[in-house]
N, C-alpha and C positions, 0 to 999 in steps of 0.2 A: 601517628601522621597526623598531627595539629595541622598542618594544610589540607585534609583532607574531613570535611565534614560532613557527614551524611545525614544530617535532621534533616535535610531537603526533602532526603526522600521518603513517598510511601512505599513500605514494602508492602503489606495491601494488597499493593496493584504487582511488584513484582514478582508475588509466589506464584500466580496463575499464569505471568511470560516467562517466570521457569519452569513450570512444567509440564509449555509447550514447547518450550527446549529440549528437554529431555524427550518428552515424544516424538520430534524431530530426528537428533542425536541418532536414536537407534529404527525407527524406520531408516533411517537415510547407511546408519550401519549395517542390517539388515541385505540392501538392495544394493551394496558398491562400497568396501572401508575405501578406499579411496576419497571417493565422493565425502563419507565422515571427518573423513583428518581434516580434508578440504574446507569445512563448513565448523569443525569446530576449534580452527584456525582463525575463523570466521570473528568467530564467537567471544575469543579472547578479545584478539583486534576493538570488537563493540565495543563489548562492557567497558576497553579503558576508556576510550572513549565517553561511548555513557557516563565515568564517572569523573572524566573530564571536565565535561561540559553544564554536570549536575552544582561544578564551581563556580558557573561565568556570570557574570556578571551584566543581564539585559541589555542594561541602557548602553552601555558599550556598542554589543553587537547591535542595539534599535538605532545607533547611530549611523548604520553603514548601510539600513537597510536599499539605498538608490544606488552605492554600486553592489553588492549584494543582486541587484536583478540585475542590472549590467554587466558582471561576472557572467551571469549564471544566462544570455540567452550566449554569448561568447561560446562559451563550452560547450553550448549544445549543435554551433554550425560549427565548430572544433569537431565534433564530434561525426560529421557531417563531408568534412571533408578528409582527416583522416583515421574516421574508426573502423576499426577489423568488422568486414564482411561477414554476417552469417547468415546461413539459407533465410539468404532475399535483403537481410535485414545490419543496418548499420547503428547498433548500438552501445557499442562499446570502444574504449580505451585500451591501449597496453600499457602499464606504467607498471616498470620495475619487474615482465612479470606479472601480473596479476590486470585483469581484466575488471572495470571499472565501467558501470553505469551510472551519468548522469544524470539523468535523468528521474533516477529512483533519490541517488544521492543530494538532490538541489530541494527536491521536495520539504522537507523540512525547512529547510530555506525561504524559501519563497514564502508557506505556509503565515513564519517569522515576519518577514514581509505584508505581506497581507493581512494580519492583525497589527502591525503597526500603525497601520494606513487608516486602517476602519478605527481601533481607536481615536486617533487624533483628528476626523471629519467633527463641521462641527452643527452637519445638520442634512438631512434624507432626502437628497437634489439629486435631478438625473446625474448631473456631473460626478456623488458622489457615487449613485450609482454604475456608472460608463465608466467611468474608470479605469476602476482595477478587469472587467471586462475589456477593456480595450487592452491594459497590459496584458493578458491571457493572449492574447489573440498572437503573435509574434509568437507563444512557445509550444501554440497546440502547432501554431504550422510547422514548426521543425521536428515536432514530434512527431507529425502527418508524414514530413520530407522521411527520415526515421526506415521503413514506417515504426511506430509503437503509441499504437492502438490503444490500447490496455493504460500504459499510463493518462494519454492524452485524456480519455474519460472519467480516471481519476482529478486530476488536474479540473475538470471543466465543470464535477458533479461535486468537488470540494467546493469549487468557489462558488458555487450559483445556491449550493448549502449551507455557508452560512451567509449569503447577499440575504439571501429566507429568512434568517435566523435573526439577520438582525433589524430585519423588517424595515425592508424598503418595500411600499407599494406594488401588491400585484400585477393592477391593471402593465405592468411594465416585464413581467416577467409573461406573461400571456401574452402581449405583446413579442417579444421576446421568442415567446415557441412559434410563436402565427408566421413569423421573420423564418424561420428555421422551416417550418416548413415547409413554403416559399423555395429558398434555398436548397427542397431535398434531396433535387435533381442533380445540383451543381454536387452538396457533399458525395453523394452515387457516383458520380464520374470520376471524383479524385479518387478513389476507396480503388486498392489492389485488389486483382483478381479472387486471388485468394481469401479476402476480406468478404469482399461480399458472398463466396461462395461458401463461407462461416456463415455469417445472417439469413442467403435461402436452407441451407440443409439445415438450419434447424428448427425450419418449421416447418420441414421434410426429410426427417434423416434418412429414411429407408430409398431415398434418388442417389446416396455414390456412400454405401453404406463403406465400403475399401478404400475411400479417397476423404475429402474433405467431414462426413461422420463421419471417421474410424475413429480419433481419440474422442471423440463425444459419445460415441457408439459404449466403445471400449471400458472407459469412466463409470456410464452406470451402470456397466457388467461388474466392474467389480465393487461398485459401494453396496449393489445388491445381493454380491454373491457372498461377502463377511455371515452375512443372517445375522444372531444375535452378539455371538461371543470372538466370530474370524476366523479363520483358517491356521492365525497361529502367527509369531513374527518372523519374518524374513517364507514361509509356507504359501502364503499366498500367488497365485500362478500366474496373475493378471499381471503384478507388475514383475516375477522374478525370472519368468518368463522373457519380457519382456511386450505379453501384449501392448500395453498399456504405457503409450510412450509419455517421454514427462518424465515416468512416476514419481521422481524426488521434487518438482521444479510445479508447474502449474496444475500436479496432481498427485499433490502428498498425499494432499484428504482422504481421495480412492484408494490408493494406499494401504493408508491406516485404517479405512472402512473395514478394505478386506481381510488386514488378517490381525486386525480387536475387535475389527465387527461393531453393532450397532454398539453397543458400549462405550468404545473404543472412539465413537465417533461423536459420541450424545459426550463425551468426558474433555474432547476438543471441544466442541460448542458451551460445555457450561468454564471451562477458564476465559472463550472470551466475553461471553457474557460477565463473568468475573471485574475482568477484564473494563467491562462498559462501564462498570456501575459502579467504577471508583473513579475511573474519569470521572460522569457525573458524581459524585462525589468532591472534587479537584474543581466542577467545575461550579459550583452551588456554591462553594468555599472561598471563589476568589477573592482578591480583596480591592482589583482594580478593574477596568475595562478592558486593556491590553491580556494580560493573564485568561482574562474572560474567555474575550474570542478568541485565541492563541488555545486555549484547550480547548474550545469547542474541534476545532479545524484538524485538534488532534486524533478528538473522539472521529471528528468526518473520517477521516482520510484511512486509521482501523478499519474502519465501520463496514467500509466502503471498497475496500479492501477483501473483507473477508465476506461483505454477502456476496461480491462479485466470483470472488472462488470456488467457494461452498456451490452457488450457481450454478457455474460451468460441469463443477462437478457432480453434479442432480441431475444435470440437463435442463435444467430453467431456465439458463442465456445464453448464452452463444459461446464460443470460445473465444477472447481477448488476447487472454498473454496478460492473467494478473494471477502476483504470487501470493498469499499467504500468510500473513503477516510472522514471524517470528518463527515458523517453520524451512516453508519452502527453499529448496539450496539455494544458494548466492549471496556474496559478501556482497557487493552494491544493495539489495534489497535487506538482509539484516541488517547492515550499519547502516541503512537510513531512517529502519526503523526506533533502532533504539539512539540515532541522534536527534526524532522527535522526545524519547522518553527524558532523555537528556536536558532539551528543551524546556521540553514541559515541568520539569526540579525547580530549574533553575526562575522557569518567569515564575513559580507563583512559592516561594522559599519561605515566603513570612507569614502564609498561611498554612501550612503543612504539619505546624505544630497544630491550629485549633484545627485539621483536620480527623486529627488521629486518638484527640481529648475527645471532640462529639465521637466518635466511631470505631 
């Protein structure tokens, strides 16, 4: 296939990704064969999209950053109007029998738009600092209306992270933090009751062990009960007997920790560490400002997902509904992860060969 040029792909990055997929599919198979088949289908689709995006000329996509942003806003509005309601949230649209979560799929493209903007600014003025924050506000507002606090936090931390790394004056971040503290009462008022309860019970889990604290308590029990080598794949009582809710999505790490033990959990963490290292190598060898900034955003997004999800599973972060990249069940999340990697390799085509030669 002459049209498919694979020389731009960093295989040392894809190896740990493939291992995570194997862990995920094996765990999903042990939980529910129907879920396994669905995720396997999503995996094939995501890999196909990934391969197609690696062949993309990023300069073409950079020309359409404003239309991409506008379409993103429109799609998030459409979700609120015709989306499917599940457990009090309106986050999905059903197309041809598939449920699509646009807040996940839009993430890589909005990161692309932000990288394009930051790579073209001439100076670190306050206007340059405030513009991406201003453009972020409509997205966060629409995500709160769904509500989707987890993805809203991912967007906020990713944008703030790249602005810090870009080198804007610290005093502007401090001023923003003070402003946020002053507006916290308003922020608290717009949170849904279940979101408030999750935050409150995080500080006092024993307050409602059969209600809002239930998921967090069961996740910690699952992680701890796995001991060193686990109970065996498909043998975890918390996951298999459904004591642990969402064992195939938000709490798949707890499921693996129970069934494969400390060794399985550490293996997953090592795979993510390998991914972060390879992303660092790609960032270090980026040939231009745009590819460097976008690569940093890819690292930030995957790391924030990883940190928040693992934190939720071991009880150090309130439950906010964030998936574990390449592992949690869900076609939209998996597709979003592979779109990130596809765009990453597309924007770093010229520097890929040098990266592989050096390392």
